[in-house]
BAZABA-95456 format. One record per residue (C-alpha): residue in one letter; z, y, x. Coordinates in steps of 0.02 Angstrom, whole numbers, plus 32768, in hexadecimal, padded with zeros to 4 digits. Each point is the difference from the previous one (the first is absolute). Example, Ala and Ser with C-alpha at 12.3 -4.5 7.8 and 13.67 -1.06 7.14 Angstrom:
BEGIN
A81867F1F8267/S7FDF80AC8045/
This chain:
BEGIN
M509CEE1D64D0/E8091804E7FA5/L7FEB80547F58/Q802D80B3801D/H802B808B7F85/I7FB980AC8032/Q800D80B27FC7/E7F7B80857FEF/Q801E804980A6/E7FDA7F5A8054/F7F637FD87F9D/E7F86804E807A/K804A7FA58099/E80227F527FB1/V7F647FF77F92/L7F7380738032/K80187FF380BA/S80217F467FFE/K7F8E7F94806E/T802C7F6B7F8B/P7FC77FF27F48/V808580387F87/I80307FDC7F50/V806680847FAF/D80657FCD7F6D/F801D80967F87/Y80907FCC7F95/A809480377F96/T80B17FAF7FF9/W7FF380067F41/C7F5F7FA77FFC/G80077F4A7FC5/P7F5C7FBD804F/C8030805C80A1/K809C7F988005/M7FA17F637FF5/L7F8380358081/G80878027807D/P80317F538038/I7F467FD0800E/L7FE4808D806E/E80977FDC806E/D7FC27F4D8016/I7F57803B8032/A804580858077/D80657F718053/T7F6C7F8C8016/E7F6D8078801A/K7FF4804780B0/D7F5C80617FEF/V8028806E7F6B/R808A80797FE9/I805680147F59/L805880A37FD7/K805880337F62/V800480AE7FB3/D8073802C7F70/I7FA780707F92/D809C80557FBD/E803A803180AD/N7F4780318035/M7FB680507F6D/K7F8F80748067/L7FB07F61805D/A7FEB7FA67F5E/Q7FA3809F7FB3/Q7F99800D809E/F7FBF7F547FEE/G7FF080097F40/I807F7F767FDC/M7FFC7FE97F4B/S80647F607FE9/V806C7F90805E/P7FED7F8D805C/T7F6B803C8055/L7FCE7FB880A9/M7F92806B8074/L7FA57FB2808B/F7FDA805C809E/K7F947FD98090/D7FE580708096/G805D808A7FAA/E7F8A7FFD7F6C/E80217FBC7F50/Y7FA57F5C7FF0/G80367FD17F55/R807E80047F73/E80527F817F8E/I806B802B7F6D/G80747F8D7FAA/L80607F5C8028/K7FA47F878074/S80227F52802B/R80207FBE80B4/E7F567FAA7FF6/Q7FA880AB7FC7/L8055806C8081/Q7FCE7F7E808B/E7F4B80197FCC/I800E80B6800A/I80557FF580AC/N7F707F858043/E7F8480827FC2/L805B80948054/K80107FA380A5/A7F447FD48007/
């Protein structure tokens, strides 16, 4: 599935009402680790068919970041059946992300 950027008004439809597990990458354009994580997430989005990966810019969506208590970036929030399933903070390797995805799909 294609990696997609979403805005606050799309969050409920795209994440909370999704039938597919979702990983939401809360990031900032000025964040170095976020820039390094981006290509890894794009690669996963291109190859992973059972999980959606969405990106939320915290500077454009401050209310959403506050709502979910995002204190540092990158923060990956995992959603399954509309509920928060888990949260990962900081840069992760491709292998670490694949383990997280496999658990999310289980």
